[in-house]
N, C-alpha and C positions, 0 to 999 in steps of 0.2 A: 545412417549419418551419426557421427559422434559429436556430441555437444557438451561443452564445458560452461556451466553457468557460474558466474563469479559474483558473490555478495557476502557481506559480513554477517551472515545469518547463522544461528545456532539451532539445529533441528531438535535438540532436547530441551531447550529452555522454555519454561512455562511463561510465555510472553506472547501476546497478540501483537503482530507487526504487519503493516501493509506490504512491505517489500518481502518479508519472510513468506507471507501467504502467496505473493505473486511468484516468487522463485520456486517454492515447493509445488505450487499448483501447476506452473508451466512445466517443471521438471517431470512431475507425475504424468501429465498428459503426453509429453514427448515420449516418455518411456512406453506408454500404452500404444502409441503409434508405431512402436518398433525401433525407436532410436536409442542409442547408447548414451546415457546421461551421467555426467559427473558434476557435482556441485563443489566448488571451492569455497569453503566457509570458515567458521570459527567455532571454538568452544570445546572441541573434542581433542584428544591426544593422539588417536590412531585413526586410520581410514576405517570406514564401516559401510555397510549396506543399509539403505533406507527402504521403506516400503516401495514396492514396485521395481526393486532391483537397482535403484539409483545408487551410484557410488558417491560417497561423501569423503572428500579429502580436506582435512583441516589444515589451513595455512596460517592460522592465528589461534593461539591457545586461550586467549582471553574469552570468557564466556559472553561478555557484552562489550566488545571492543568499540572504542571510538573510531570515527572515520580515519583519523590519523594512524591509530594503532593497526588497523586492518591494511591501510595503504602501505605502511612501513613493512608489514609482513609480506605483502605482495612483492615489494621490491627485493626482499631477501629470497623469495621462493620462485618467482616467475620464471627464471632461467631453467630451473630443474624440474618443475612439477610436470608429471607425465601426461601431457595433453597434446602431443604431436598429432597432426592431421585432424584436430577437432575444430568445429565451429566455436570460436571464443565469443561468449555473450556476457558482457559485464553490465552492471546495473547502477554504476556511477561513472561519469566521464573520467575522473581521476584514476579510477581503478583500471582503466585500459592502458594507461601510460607505462606501467612496469612491464607489460607484455610486448611492447614494441620492439624489444630485443629479439623476440622469437621470430624465426623465419620458416617454421615448420607448421604453422597454423593454416587450416583450410580457409578461414576468413575471420574478420573482426567485426563484431556487432555490439552495439550498446543500446540499452534502454535508458532514457532520461525520464525519471519520475517527477516531472515538474522542474522548475528552475530553482536550484538550491542556493543561488547567489545571495538573494536578500536575507535568507536565514543565516547563512555563513557570515555575512557582514554584521548582522545583529548580534550574533553570539561571539564572534571572534575578531571583529574589527576589519579595517580596510586592508591591512597588510596581508592577512590570511586570505581574504576575499580576492585580492589581486593575484596571489599565487594560484588559487583555485581557477580563476578565469584563464590564466595562462595554460593550465593543464587541460581545461575544457577545450580551448582552441586546438591544442595538440591532438586531443582525442577525437574531436569532430573531424579534423582533417585526415586522421589516420583510419577512422572507422569506415568500413565498406557500406554499412548501413547504420543509421541512428534512428531508433524507434522512439517516438514520442506518444504520449497517451492523451494529449489534449491539443486543441487547435492553437491556443495561445503560445504554448511552448514551441510548437512547430513554426509558427509565424516568427517568434523571436529568434530561434536558432537559424532559420533561413535568412533572416535579416542580418544577423551578425556574421554569417558565413555564407555569402551568396554563391561562392564557387562550389560549395558542398550542398546546395539547396536540394538538388535532385536526390541526394542520398538520405535526406531527412524525411522519413516516412511516418505516416500515422498508424498506430496500433491501438490496442485497448487493454484494459485489465481483464481478468477472468474470475470465475467463481466455481467452486466445487458444488455442483447442483445436487450431488448425492449427500454430501455432508450437511449442506445448508438447505433444509427443507422446512415446510410449514408444520409446526407442532402446537400442541395446546399451550396457550399462554398461562393458564392457571397452573398447570403442572410444571411449567418452566419456572414460574415464580416460586413455587413451593420448593423446587429442587435447589434454588439459590437462597432460600430463606428470606425472600422479599415479601412485602405486604401485598395483599390482594387489592390493588388500587391502580388507577390509570398510571402508566409508567412511561417515563421519558428516559432514554439511555444515551450515554456518550461512551464510545469505545475507541481508544486511540492514544497517541502520545499526548502528554500533558506539557505542551510547550506554547510559547507566546503566539505563534502563528495559528494555533488551533482555536484561539479566542474563547477559551473556556470561561473567562470572567464574564463575557457577555451572556453566555448561557446561564450562569448562576444568577445574574441580575434579572434576566428575563423570566427565570423560573419563579422568582418571588411573586410574579403576577398570577401564578397558577397554583393556588393553595390546595386544590383538591387532588393533586397528583404527587407522585414520588419521582425523584431523580436518582438514577443509578449511574455512577461513573466508574469506568474500568480502564486501567492503563498506568503508565508511569512516565517519568520525565522530570525535568527541572521545575515544573509547576506544582509538584506534589505538596511542598510546604504551604504555599499560598492556598491551595485547595483545601487542605486540612484546616487551616485557620478560618477560611470562609464558611465551612460547613459545620464547625464545631458545635454550634447551638441549634442546628437544624435537625429536627426529628424525621423529616421526610426526604433526606438526602443521604445516600449510601455510597461509600467509596470502597470498591472491591480490590483495589490495587491491580497489579498486573495479573491477567488471567491467561490460562493456557489456551492454545488454539482449539482444543477439544471442548472447552467450556463456552467459547464464543457463540456457537449456534444456540445453546440454551439461553444465553443472555439476550441474544437478538430476538428470540421467540418470546421471552418474558416481557419485552418492551412493546408498547403500543405505537411508539414512534422513536426513531433514532435521530438525534440532533447532531448537526455538523456545521457550526457557525464559523468556519475557518476563514482566515484572511487570504490563504493561498492553499491550493490543492492542484492535483493533476487528475487522476482517476482513482479516488480512494477505494480500496478494496472493501472497506467496511460497508460502504453504501451498496455495492453489488451483493454482499453477503446478507445485509439486512433485507433487501428486496427479495432475495431468494427465499428468505424465511417468511415472506408475506408481510413485512413490517415497513410502513412508509417512512420516508426520509424527509426531514426539514433541514435545508442547507442554504448556505449563501451561494450567490451566482459566481462560482469560481471554477477554474479548470474545465473538465469535461462534464461537470454536473448539469449545466443547461442542456446538454445533449441527452442526458440520462433521465433526469427528473421531469416528468410531465405533470404540471401543476393540477392538483385535484384528482389525478388518476393514480399515481404511485408516490406522491409526496407533494412538497411545496418548496418553492424557491423564494428567498426574501433578501432584503438588504441586511447588512451587518449593523442592525439598529435594534434597540431593546424592544420597542413596541411592536415592530414588524415581526421580530422573532417570536415573541410571546403570542401574538395573534395567530401566527401560522402554526405554532405548536398546539394551540387550543383546537384549531381546525382539524389538524391531523389526529389528535386524540378523539375528537368527536366522530370522525369518519373512518377511523383505523380498521375496524372490523369489516366494513363493507369494501375496503380497498385491498384485502389480502390476495385475492386471486389476480387482480391486475398488477400488483407488485411483483408477484412470482412470474407472471407471464412476461413482464417487461425485461427480464434478464435471461430468458431462456437462450437467447442468441449469444450470451456471454459465457456459456459453459466452457470450461478449460479445453475440452477435446476439440471444439470448433475453433477456439482462439489459437490453439497450438498449430492447427493446420495452416492458418494464416501466417503464423510466425515461421513455419518451415518454408513457406513460399518466399518470405523475406530472406531467409538464410540462402535459398537457392540463388536469388538475385545478387546477394552479397558475394557468394562464391564466384559468380561470373565476373563481377567487378574486380575481385581479387586476383583473377587469373592473369 
């Protein structure tokens, strides 16, 4: 099977990103299963081969393109990019629209990583949100399968597009169980230059919906610990201002994907107080490293986190978050095996087999 994965990811950029991890993880697993994989992404100037023989075709030269920049590049390139007879698998609904001109694709599949409409409305206003909603409708109606990673998104899409409800199917994220393994916390902290102290980590985008302000406030109630934040986004200036006088809070900036396993092993607990999520890759990666997760009850996290076993779920409220972070710090060492065990079924090789079955169903619908 020939598969073209479409996402505005840059394989050489030193940046941790959930969708980047998802696309590269899925691509690698599909390649290991014997499928021919092409990633249409950004940041390079010429085609190249990635690990595992994956072909990378840059359709956008910007190293960190906005969604609009990447979409505009797709409209320019979709007609001519050499992916005839491929399964087309996009990772944003609007990214499917430029390819509707193609009649030589084996099928059209898209993964919806949560509902982006609230975030688009907050960042860009009603007009842009309305345009996105229109493109989403076109894409859902055109896709032979739409994969969602959490029950809420599945429910919402089926409700908005009842005629396409059968084609909206549940999938999941995945994790590279070889890359993300349990390692020494002390050695991991030393490798990053961190203090030898109870450690809370946040790894991800620094944007409004990630609710980092709540974490900073809750952390004030835990003076014996250190907080490590890694990532980038529009919230960086506010973060730097908030931690300027704190000796126990460290900002690492964006870190490369190869550094993330060390950081997740350095932490006693990973915090994710988000207002919205689908299936965050960082939670799967943290658990694979034996590190419990404290998170809000959003997206697929209630299906993944079993309170007291591999983490804790709480409301997006200061006292609740700080209380559960303390519980996780106290029990972290005894939870390592259970954390790792809880994600063994999410290894990319197994997840990719389920995705291939979805491709097969999509091909039948497209015939």
